[in-house]
C-alpha positions in Angstrom: -5.6 7.6 -24.0 -4.7 4.1 -25.0 -0.9 4.9 -25.0 -1.2 6.3 -21.4 -2.9 3.2 -20.2 -0.3 1.0 -21.8 2.6 2.8 -20.2 0.9 2.6 -16.8 0.4 -1.1 -17.2 4.0 -1.6 -18.3 5.3 0.2 -15.2 2.9 -1.7 -12.9 4.0 -5.1 -14.4 7.6 -4.2 -14.1 7.2 -3.4 -10.4 5.1 -6.6 -9.7 7.8 -8.7 -11.3 10.3 -7.6 -8.6 7.9 -7.4 -5.6 6.1 -10.4 -4.2 4.7 -11.3 -0.9 5.8 -14.7 0.6 4.5 -16.6 3.6 7.0 -14.8 5.9 6.8 -11.3 4.4 3.5 -9.9 3.2 3.1 -7.4 0.3 1.6 -4.0 1.2 0.0 -2.6 -1.9 -1.7 0.8 -2.4 -4.4 2.0 -4.7 -5.0 5.7 -5.0 -8.3 7.2 -6.2 -9.3 10.8 -6.4 -10.8 10.8 -3.0 -9.3 7.9 -1.0 -6.3 5.7 -0.6 -6.8 2.0 -0.2 -4.2 -0.4 1.3 -4.0 -4.2 1.3 -1.8 -6.8 2.9 -1.4 -9.8 0.6 0.3 -13.2 0.8 1.0 -13.9 -2.9 2.2 -17.5 -2.5 -1.0 -18.4 -0.7 -3.3 -16.1 -2.7 -4.7 -14.5 0.4 -5.6 -11.0 1.4 -4.8 -10.6 5.1 -6.3 -7.2 5.7 -7.3 -4.0 4.0 -7.9 -0.4 4.9 -9.5 2.7 3.3 -8.6 6.3 4.2 -11.5 8.2 5.7 -11.4 12.0 5.3 -12.8 13.8 8.3 -11.6 17.4 8.2 -8.2 16.5 7.0 -6.5 16.9 3.7 -5.8 13.8 1.5 -2.1 13.6 2.6 -3.0 13.6 6.3 -5.7 11.0 5.7 -3.2 8.8 3.9 -0.8 9.0 6.8 -3.5 7.9 9.2 -4.5 5.1 6.8 -0.9 3.9 6.9 -0.9 3.9 10.7 -4.2 1.9 10.6 -2.8 -0.7 8.2 0.2 -1.1 10.4 -2.0 -1.8 13.4 -3.9 -4.4 11.4 -0.6 -6.0 10.4 0.8 -6.1 13.9 -2.5 -7.6 15.2 -1.9 -10.5 12.8 1.8 -10.8 13.8 3.2 -9.3 10.5 6.2 -7.0 11.3 7.9 -6.9 7.9 6.3 -6.1 4.5 7.3 -5.4 1.0 5.9 -2.1 -0.3 4.2 -2.2 -3.7 3.5 1.3 -4.9 1.4 -0.1 -7.7 2.9 2.1 -10.5 2.4 5.4 -8.7 5.3 7.8 -8.0 6.7 7.6 -4.5 5.5 11.1 -3.7 2.6 12.8 -1.9 -0.1 10.5 -0.7 1.8 7.3 -1.5 4.8 8.5 0.5 2.6 9.7 3.3 0.9 6.3 3.4 4.3 4.5 3.6 5.6 6.9 6.3 2.4 6.3 8.4 2.9 2.5 8.1 6.5 2.9 9.2 5.5 5.0 12.1 2.9 2.4 13.0 5.6 -0.2 13.4 6.1 -1.9 10.1 9.5 -2.5 8.5 10.0 -2.3 4.8 
């Protein structure tokens, strides 16, 4: 198990070295657990979390709930005058719930 965790950390650190949120463009990061998807908007230069969201499952499957969470995080971002973000997939493959979350954020009005 130690080898698996090391490879995940290496992938995550490689992504984070290339993706950073500035004062003009926030970083949209995702965390995927077994039940929920969490999203955060972060200004890395200021060290501030601007907003966060958690997917709530109410009669939907996880992919649909992730899509709705993406729409909600886009609404939070647009309320705070953030129109453009950098997407941090946090070491996960861009597939399934991660892709659905990103598509929901795009449909909500965010530009990546």
